[in-house]
N, C-alpha and C positions, 0 to 999 in steps of 0.2 A: 415405068420409067425409074431408074434408083434417086432416092433422094439424098442429101448429105447426112452424114451420122457424127456427131463428135463425143466423142468418150475423155473423159478426165480420170485420172489415176492419182491420189494424193494420199499422203501418210498425215492424215490431220493432227494427230497427237492430241486427242479429246476432243472428243466432238461436240461436247454440251459447251464447253470453255469457248470453242470457238466457231460456234452457230453464225456469230454477224458476220466474221471473214468468208465462211461457208456461204451466205446469202449474197455477199459481195461476188465471189466466185461466181455463183450463179446468174448474177446479173450481166456481170460485165463479158463474162467467156461463152455464155447461151451454151451450156452443155445440153446434150440429150441424154447423158448417162454418167452418173460420178461413182466411181469407185474408192472406197475409201478404206483405210487401214490405221490400227491402232486408236480405235471409237473410243474406247476405253468406258464403255456404260453397258450395264447390263440390260437384258431384252426388256425388262418390265418399264424402264427409264429411259428407252429410247424416243427420242423427241419426234415421232413419227409426223405429228398435226404440224408443226413447225416446219417439216421439209415438203409435206404435201402442198402446205400454203406456199411454197416457193416453186412448185409447178411439178414436183416429183411425185408422182401419184402413185407409183409403183416402187413398193420398196421389199427388200430382203435383206435381213441383217441377223447377226451372231455377234452377242457381246458379253464381256463378264467385267466385274467392278476393277477398276482402277490400271487393266493391262489389258493390252491387245485388242482384238475384236475388230469385225471386217464387216460392210456394208455395200449395198449397190443399191443406188438412186436412180431411177430411170422414168422417163417420159413415156417409153414406149412400154406397153405390156409384157410381163416377164412371168415365166414359170421357173419356180425356184427347182434346183435339182436335188434330188432325195438321195440318200445312203451315200453320202460322201464318205470317204474313208475318214476315222479318227487318227489322225497322224500321229504315229506314236504312241498311241496309247493316253495321250496327254488331254484331249477334250479343253484346250485352251484357245478356241476361237480364232482360228489362224486360215479359214478356208471357207468361202462359200461359193457358190455356182448358181447360174441362172441360163434358161434359152430366153434370149429377147427377139421378142417376135417384132420384124421389122417388115416394110412394104416388099423387100425383095427376099424374104423367107426367114427363118430363123439363125440367130448366131448363139453361139454356145460362149457363154464368158465366164471366167473364173478369175476371182479375186482373193491373193495371198499376202500374208504377213508372215514371212519367214522369220525363224528365231534370231535374233541378233548375236547369239552366240558367246554373250561375255567379252572378257579383255584376254584370256591368255589361249593362245592359237594351239593348245594341246589336249585332245581329246581323253588322255589320260588322267591329266589332273584336273580339266575342267568341263563338268558335265553339261553345260551350256554349250559348249563347243562342240560336245559329242552329240547330243541333241540336234544342233543346227545341221550336222553332217548328216546324221541318220535320216532329219526330215528330207532332206533335198534328196537322198537317193531313194526312199519310199515314194515320194511324188513322182520320181523320175521311173521308177519302176511300174507305177500305176497307167502314167501316160503312153509306155511303150504298148499296154494292151486294150488302150482305150483308141475308139474310133476317134478321127482326127479329122474334120473337113469344117470350113466356117467356124473358128474356134479363135477364142481371143484369151489370152492369158495377160493379166495385170497386175500391180501390187508392188508393195515393199519388200524385193526380196532380200536385201540387207547383204550383198554382195554385188561390188564392182568388176566385174569379170576381165575386161581389157584394159592396156596399159593406158590407153589415156581417158579412162574411166576414172580416175583418180588425179589428185594433183602432184604427185609423185611416184612412180610405179617402183623405183628402188628402195626409197625410204619406206613404202606402205607393205613391203611383199612379205611382213612379217606381223602385220596389224591386220587385227581381225576385219573382214569385210573384204581384203584383197588377197588373202594367202593362198597358195596354189592348191592345197584341200579344198577349199571353197569353190575358187573358179573354176578348177576341173571339174567339181560335180554339177556347177551353175552350166557348164557349157555342155555337158553331158545331157542334162535336162533337155536345154534349147535343141540340142541336136537330135532328139528323137522325132522330131518333126515340125519345128517351128521355126521363124523369121523374127529377128528382132527389128521390129517396126520402128524404134528410134534411129538405130543406125542404118536403115534403110534410107534416110534422108541425112545424116551426120557421118560421113567416112569415119571409119574406126582410127584414121590416122589424127584426127581432131578431138580435142577436148569436149568434154561433155559430163555435166553434174547435173545433178538434181537434190543434193543434200549439202548443208555446209553446218558445222558443229556451231553450238549457243557459244562454246567457249572462245571463238573469232570474235573479239570484240569489233571488227571491221571487216566483215567477211566477204566482202565485195573486194576491197582491198590486198588482203591476203588469199582470197580467191581458192583456199584449200577445199577443196568439194569433192564428192564422190558421187557416180552414177549408182545409187542405190534402188533406183525406182525403174521398173520396166515395162514394156507394153510389147507382149510377142504374139504373133498371127500364124495362123496355118498358110501355106503357101498359096492356096487358093483366094485367100483376100488379098496377097500384095497387088493384083491390079487395081483395088478398089481403094488403096492409101491415096490420099490427095494432100496432105500436110502432119507436120508434127511442129509441137510447141514446147520448151520448158518454159513455166510463166516463173522467171528468176525473180520478177517484181515483188511476187508475193512472199519472198522471204524479208520486204520491207512491211509488209502489212501490219497492221496492228495486232500485239499478241502473236507473233507468226509460231508456224511450224518451223523445224530445222529442214523439212522436207518442203519442196514446192511441187505444184501441180504440174502435171505432162498432159497435154493433149496429143492425142492423134483423130485426125479426119479421116473419114471414109465417105465414097460415094457408094451407099448401098441404101 
């Protein structure tokens, strides 16, 4: 008999700084698996004991000082995926994967932190933007040749692909995260064989955000958000979806990240 599985993805924007907030998340939301991005901690300093004390016995992580970093925290046994590509030759800790061993069988889980891309949406003058586009292209090509079943992709993809994934489609068309070169590439990656699990529950015609800038003094009042965080699944897992929640209240927690957690529930 399948059991419920609750998956959370969250750009935590410094794991050690926000350990108390993560503990609150674990206690209040009761996730089985948490995927983190922007952990900003080198592996020797990763707070494994603290996370195991929260009930996440199974850990897989890859990090560096001050920047980037990804981690999978699981109550279920996991087997890390080995020999994953070193995207764009950067060795900058933006992707890990694992087989999650569930009662219904293994699920392949990938956790990504896609480059932000800087401020200027021109690959000729902005190397960071060129890196972002190349990163998404490489990942897309890799997934076209990889077997895809019972697979979940999550993370901060730093791209809001749909018109209602941003507060103003017209005003943000030339702003990094919503430009056509980015959205076209992200949609090409999705169309390799995945389903947007968040939009399975919220129609594309409705606004849906996961990020609000620190620059907005009253983020609720202005509500100038973007959906930069994503959960994608292979079509065979669609019948197992049971719910999705964007945890907006986390934006008001103590020392909040500018991203909020996203929950997806499965009957697995």
